[in-house]
N, C-alpha and C positions, 0 to 999 in steps of 0.2 A: 238473415243474419249477416252483420257487417263483416267485411274482410279487412284486416289490418294491413297497413303499409309496412313493407320490409325496410323502409329507409332508415329507421333508427339503428338497425343492425348493419345496414350497408354503409352509411355515412362514415363511420370511423375507419373503414377499410379502403376508402377511395384513394387516399394518398399513396397507397401501395401499388396502384395500377396506372397504366399509361392512359392519357387522355380522359381523366375521370369526369370531365365536364359532360361527356356524352351520355352519362348515366344519371344525370341530375334532374333533367326535365325542367319545367317552369318556363318554357318558351312563350314569347308573346303569341297570343291567340290559342294557346293550348287550353284544353277543357278538362276539368276534373269535377265530376258529379258525385253526389251522395250515392253510395252503393245501394242503400235500401230504398231509394226513391224511384227506382226503375225496375222493370220486369225482365229485360233482356240485356245481356252484357257481352260486348265484343272486345276481344284483344286483336288488334290489327298488326300484322308483322310484314315488314319488308326484310327478307332474310339476308341482310348484309349489314355492315357497320352503320352506325348512326350517320356518319358523314355522307354516306351514299344513300341511305334509306330515307332520311328526313325530307330531302327535296322531291322525292318521288310523287309525281302528280296524282297517280291513281290512288295511293293510300291517303293523301291529303283530302282528296275529294270524298272518298268513302267515310273518312273520319268526320267531316263536316255533315254529310248527308245523314249519318246515323245519329250524331249528337244533336242535330236540330229537332229530333223527336224526343219529347219529354219522357217517354217510356223506355228509351234506349240509352245505354252508356257505351261509349267506345273509347278505348285507350290504345296506345301504341307501344310496341316492343321491337327491338332490333337485335341483331346478332352481337354477341359479346366477343371481344378478343380473347386470346388464349390465357392471358394473365388474369383477366376478370373471371373467366370460366373456372380457373383453378381456385381462385379466392372463393367463389361461390360454392364450389364443391367442398372446400376445406371448412367453410363456416355454415354449411347447410342453408344457403340462401337460394331460393328457387328463381327461375326465369321470371322477370318482373317487367311491368310496364313503366315507361318513363313519366307518365302523367301522374298516376296515383301511387306508383311503386307497389302495386298489388300483384300477388302471385298469378301468373298466367293460368295456372291450373284451376283457379277459382272461377274463371269466366265461363259463360255458356258456349261461346263460339270463339275459336282461334282461326282467324282468316289470314291466309298467306298469299301475297301477291308475288308471282314469279315472273320477272321480266327475262330472266335467263335461267337455264337449267343448272348452271354452276352454283346455284344457291341451295341445292338439295341437301348437301351435308350440313349446312348451317341450320336447316330445318330440324334435322335429327338432334343436333346439339340442344336447340331450344326445347324440343319435346322432352328430351332426357332431363334437362335442368328443371323443367316445369313439373316433373314427376308424372308426365303423361306417357303411358306405354307406347313404345315406338310403333307397334303394329295395331292397326285399327281393330282387328278382331279381338284383341286383348283388353280393350278399353272398357271401363266401368261406366255405369249410368251417370255418375257424377263428373266424369271427365268432359272437357270441352269437345264439341263437335269440331273437327279439324277440316276446314274448307280451303281448297286451293283455287286461285284464279290467276289472271295475267296471261300474257301471250304463251308462256310455256305450258299452260294448262290445256292447250289444244291437243297436246298428247301427254296426258297425265299418267300413262301406264307404267313408266318406270317408278313412280312413287305411289302406285295404286295400293300397295300394302300399308302405306303410312298415313294416307289421308282418308277421311270418312266420306268426303263429298267434294265435287268439283263444279264450278260454274264457268261457263264459256262466254266470252264477249264482254259487253259493257256492264259495269257493276252497279250503277246508280239505282236502278229499279229492283234488281234481283236481291240485293242485300236487304232491302226493306221487305220484300216478299218472304225471304228466309226468316227474317226477324218475326214476322207475323206468325209463321208456322211454329217457331220456337215459343212465342208468347202463348199461343193457343194451347200447345201441348203442355206447357208448365201450368197454365191456369186450370187445366183439367186434372192436375195431379200427376202429370207425366205417365199416363197409362202405357204399359208395354215397354217402358224404359227407352233406352237408346235406340234399340232396333225399330221401335214404332216411330220414333222421331225421324229416323233415316227413311223409313218407308213413306212417311208423309212428304218428305222432301223429294224423294224420287217420283212419287205419284203426281207431283205438281207438273212434271214434264220438263222443268227447267233446271233441274239439278241432277248431275251424274253421281251415282253412288256405286263405286267400283265393286263392292262386295256383292251387289245384286247382278253381277255379270260373270259368266264362266268363259275362260279362254282355253281352247284346246289346240294342240299342236300336231302336225302331220308327221309322217315318217322322215321327211326332209328337214324337219325342225321348224318349218315356217308355220304361221298361224293357220289352223284349219277352220276355226269358227270362233266368233265372239257372240254369245247369246245371253239374254236375260235369264236369270234363275228365279225371278220373283215376278208374280203376275202384275204387280204395279209398276215395274220398271219398263220404260219405253224401249223399243228396239233401237232407236236412235235418239240422242239428246242434242238439242239444237242450241246454238249460241243466242245471246241476247243482244238486241240492237236498239240503242236509244235514238229515237227519230227526231226529237225536238230539243236540240242543244240549248236553244235560248231559254227553255224552261228550267234548265239545270245550270245556272251560272256559277259554277264552283271552280276553284275555291273562292269564297267570299272573303274569308279572313285567313290568308296564308300564314303558315307557321314560320316564325322568324327564329332561326337557330341561335343557340348560345355558343356553340362550337363551330369552327370552320367546316363548311360542307363543300361538296363538289360543284354545286350551283347555288349562288346566292343572288336570286332575282325573283321577281314575281312572274310566274308563267301563266299565260292564257292560251288555251287550246282554241285556235281560230276555226279549225274544222277537223272532222274526224273521218278517217277512211282515205283510200287512195285507189284510183283506177288507172294509173299509169301502166300497170301490167308488167312490172319488172319480174321476171320469172323466178328470181332467187328470193324475193322479198316476202317473207311470211307476214310481216306487219301489214303490208299493203293488201294482201289477199284476204286475211281473216277479218279486217275491219271494214270491208265493203258493206254498203255503198258509201259514197261521199256525202257528208252532211255538213253544211257550212253554218257557222254562227253569223248572225247579221252584224253589220257595222255598228248599229245602235247598241246591241248587246255587248259587243267587244269593248266599245268605248266606256260603257257603264262598268263593266268588270274591271277594266284598267283603273278607272277613277276610284272605285271602291277599294280595290286591292292595294293600290299605292297608299291610300289614306289609312288603311288598316295595318300596313306593314312597315312603311318607311323605306322600302326598297327604292333604289334609284335606277334600276334597270328592269325592263319588261321584255320577256322572251315571248315572241309570238310563235307558238308551237303548232306543228302538225307534221305529218309525214312528208309534206312538200308545201311549205307555207306560201311560197310565191305563187302557187297555183290557185289560191283563193280568187274567186271571180272578181272581187273588188279590192284586190291587194293594192292597186295604185291609189285609189281613193283613200284607202285605209292609211297608207304611208303618208300621204300629203296631209290628211286631216289630223293624224296623230302628231306629226311634226309641227303643224301650226299650233295645235293645242298646248304642247309642252315646250314651245320655243321660249328660250330665255331661262329655262330651268335646267337642273342637272339630271333630268330624267332622260335616259337613252332607251331606244328600242332596238331589238336585235332579232334577226332571223337565224334559224339553224342552217345547216348545210342546204345550199340552194341548187336546184337543177340548172344546168347550163342554159337550157332553152327557155327557162322561165325568168332569167335574170336580165335586168337592164340597169343602166347607170342612174337613170332618174330614180328608180326604186332604191338603189343603194345610197344615193345621196340623201334622199328624204329620211331614210332610217338612221343615217349617221349625222343628220343635221344638228341635233341637240346633244349628241353624245360622242363617244369615242369612235374613231375610225379604226377598227381592228381589221385583221386580215380577212379575206374572203375565202370561203370554203365551197368547193364544188366536188361532185361525186360522179366522175365519168364511169367508174366501176371497172370497166374493161379497158385494157391498154390498146387494143387494136379495134378497128371498125368492125371486123368480123365478129370479135367477141361481144361487142356492144349489140350487134344484131342477134346473137345467140341469146343474150339475156334480156332482149327487148328494151334496151336502153337506147332510145333513138336520138343519139347525140353524135354528130360527126366531129371529126378532128377540127375541121374549119370552124364549126360552131364554137368549140372550146377556145380556139385561138382568137377568134373575133371577140369573144367575151372577155378574155383576159387582157387583150389589147386595149379594150375600152376601159377596163379597170385600171391598168397601169398608167394609161394616158390621163386619167383623172385623179392621179395622186396616190392610188394604192400601191404599196411596195411589196406586199406579201400575199401570196395565194397558196392555199392548201388544197391538194387534190387527193381524193380518196379512191382507192382501187381495191379489187379483190384478186386473190391468187387461188388457183385450184378450181376454177369454174369448169363446167362440162365442156368437153372437146378442146380445152386449152392446150397450147403447146408452149415450148420454151420461147419461141419467137413472139408469141402473143404477149408474154410477160416482159420480154426485152423491149417491146414497143412502149411500155410505160416510161422507160428511160428516155426513149427518143421523143416522146410527147413532152416530157418534162423539159428536155433541152430546148424544144421548139418554143415552149412557154417562156423560158428565160430569154431566148433570143428575141422574141416578140416584145417582152417587157423592156429590155434594154433599148430596143429600137424606138419604141414609142415614148419611153420616158426620157430618153436622151442621156441616161447615165447607167452605171453598172450596179447600183445599189438595189438590186432586185432579188427577191427570194421566192423559192417554190419548195414547199414541203410536200413530199409524197408519203402518204399514210396508206399502208397496205394491210388488209385483214384477210385471214384465211376463209375461204368459202365453206360453209357448213350447210348441207341440204336440210331443209325444214319441212315439217308436215304441212299439208294443205297448200302446197305450191306446185307448179309444174315440175320443179326439180326434186320433188319428194322421192322420185325413183332413181335419182342419180347416184353414181358411185362417187364417194368422197376421195379426194386425192390423198395419198399417203403422206405422212409428215416428212419423210426423207426427201421425196420429190419436191414438196413445197419449199423446204429449206434450201435445196440446191438451186431451184429457180430464182429464189430471192437473193441468194449469194451471187449468182451470175448477173442479176439486174444491178445490184449495188456495185459490183466490180466494173460493169460496163459504163457506169456514170462516173464513179470516182477516179477511173483511170484517165479521164479527160480533164485536165487541169482547168480548162475553160469553164467547166460547170461544177467541178467537185465541191466548191464551197457554197455555191449558190443553190444547190439542190440538197435538201435534207431528207433523210429516210427514217420512217418510224414503222416498225412492224415487230410482231412477236414470232417466235418459232412456230412450227406447224403442230406441235404436240397438244397444246390446249384445245385446238379445234377438233382433234380426234376424239377427245373425251366429250366435248360438247356434242359431237355427232353421235356418239354412243347414247347420250342421254336424250337427245332431241328425237331420234327415231327408234329408240329402244322399246321393248315390250316389258311385260311384268317380270320376266326373268332378270332384267337389269337391276331391279330393286335390291336383289341380294348383293350385287356388286357395290351399289351405293352404300349399303349398310356395312359391308366389309371394309370399304375405304374409310368410312367414318370411324369404325371401331379401331382402325389402325392409326387414327389421328388426323384424318382428312378434315380440313376446315378451310373456309374462305378460298375455294378453288378458283374463283374469278380473279384472285389477286396473284400476280406472277410470283411474288415472294413467298407465297404459301402453297402454290400449286406443285404437285409432284406427279408427273406423268408415270414415273416408275412405279409408284404406289398403285395408281389406277390400272396400269398394264398388268402388274403382278396379281392384283386381286381379281381382275377380270378373268385371267387365265385360271386362277385357283377356283373361283366360284362357278365358272361356266364349264369346267372340265366335265366331259361326258354328256353334255346336253346337246351336242351337235351344232352349237353356235359358239362364236368367239368374238373378240373385239373387231376383227376384220369383217366378219359376217354382218355386223351392224353398221359398219362405216364404209369400207372401200368396195362393197358389193353393190352392183346395180340391181334394182328390183325389176320384176317383170309386170306386164299389164294385169295379169290374173292374180297376182299375189295379194292376199288380204293384209292390209297395213294395220298396225296396232291401233290407229285412230279412226278407222273406217266407220265405227259406230258413233262417232262424234261429228255433228253436222255443222260445218262452218257456212253452209249455204252454197258452196262451190260444187258444181257438178263434176264428179270424178272423171267422167268421159271427156269433159271439156279440158280439164287439167292434163289428161293424157294426150289429147290432140295438141295442146300447146307445147308439151314436152317434145312430141315428134316434130313440131314446127321448128323448135330450137335446134334439133339434131339434123335438120335438112341441109343438103349441100349449100343451098342458098337460104339461110334461116329466114323464116317468115316473121315480119314485124306486125304487132297488133297495136292499134292506136288507142288513145284514151277515150273510153266510152262516155265520158262527160260531154264530149263535143262531136261524137260520131254515133251512128246507129249502134244498137245493142249487139254485143258479141256472144250473148247467151251463156255467160259464165254460170248462171243459175241463181245468183244471190237474191236479186229483187223478187222474182216470183216465189221462190221457196221460203224466203223470210218475210214475205208480204211487206216489202220496203221499196223505196225508190230513191234515186239520186236527188239531193236537195242542194241546189246552187243558185247564186244570184244571176244577174244583178237585181238588187232589191229596191234601189232608188233611195234608200235611207241615208241618213247622215250620222256621223258620230255625235253622240250627246254625252255630256253637255257641251254646248258650242263655245262657251266663254273660254278665253285663253287663261291658262294657269300662270300665275306670277309668284 
């Protein structure tokens, strides 16, 4: 039975809301299929505004992978701003997709990709607007199966009440496997309804269904046990790892937005995973092992993507792009190929010890020479050893000296505040390092027109990292340390105007900490905040710490836990963590030993296992995977120069 578009009812209302173009759809390379021509229908959601969600690489990849199958339809939906939410409620318009403007509640599957936990309240808005019961146990057979993925899904327990299922890791293969299960169940007449479909997903071993697990708590309020309550639910659910990136060259046809978005470029993921071993970095830990794309595949993807989109900038993405084993050859051959065009290549934030001027010059040869961004993370050398960021102060100074001497005038440095064992002095060292950067730049450039921007984020302990046991720094201490740092730099007129500071206060990080390491009891806090008007918590202008603090106190009263229990409390070795039944491949004992190495008087540094013997983190044997790196000896194709 066909599902009608809501656009005829929506269109007359668009002039009354801000940024109406974000709700219109019709982007270049968007796909709208006939509803009745397919057997499985997905609504894909990045739970943020269109301008943030549309460029998301993960959603774009899954959108293409699904739509390439003639029996699957996939459309996109995003979070709506408060004015549109009110209009939709006033006129009884449900949450809709931007492709076919079809009601989200009519789809078989609603897939949500969570890059950050601060999108949880936006999920509840979308469910409510779609007419889907908030709680999974209340859903009817005809409601979509709500599946969560993305990095935050590695601890989905805070949203366990709201999602039907969770997938961990790479999504390209598992979304097709899920689709097959849904198709087969529907073809049989949906026997056993929703519960049977969830049973089949759980029995596959690759999908976590929270309702099939019971969590009990001990007298001290910590978790006592997490055990399956269904015979077909595995004791542990493992992540998915895509081992041949060249076989999945997506996106082939990138979406070109109609409205302004946060990134307007064609992005190519040149490798996946990272083994640098930064102890704070969840992304690096949960995406192991490293898997590189070949130069030939990267060249073909860029050629196809530019032709299909018209973009004039290509972002070469990964967690540490300059670590690709053939990055030098890649830079030179791409610069040669696009010389004389307006096509520019860019790298994201670059490790100090992976940067060189030749690389930077090649990537800026055909395009704009923008500022360079480096991430020392810790202000003092001691802190960098604690977090296993093996970069010395001299490494950084030598790198920026080379950059300034070759014509760059601006450098951005990224640090964190609130790291384990950190002191006021460690944070003040950020300012001293920035001053030395300015001094070096002025000396080698021969003029004073040199800038350094210091960007500081609050450290939030994340699951599946060595720092998952760490106490989070309270927001008052974070703010005081940052105030001292800013004052120490701005008080010196020699540097005050040359060094810029960017940072948020420490309060959003506390809420992120609550959501990142919370258990199922936190779900009631999320719902209470949402019912009180919480929306777009990742946006500073919409975030309310007072609301989160008040609702946490109200909901958690009498449970033996509170906001501080989840955030500023250090965990012990024997504590059962909310995500211990979810397998990222990392051995928990290895993570604990690495945590102890960080706390040592002389912190132990762990090298990158791409180039050294294995350190037994557990991923490769437990996931039946292996590191895949070059050199391959291949060349970028096609070899002809683009004019």
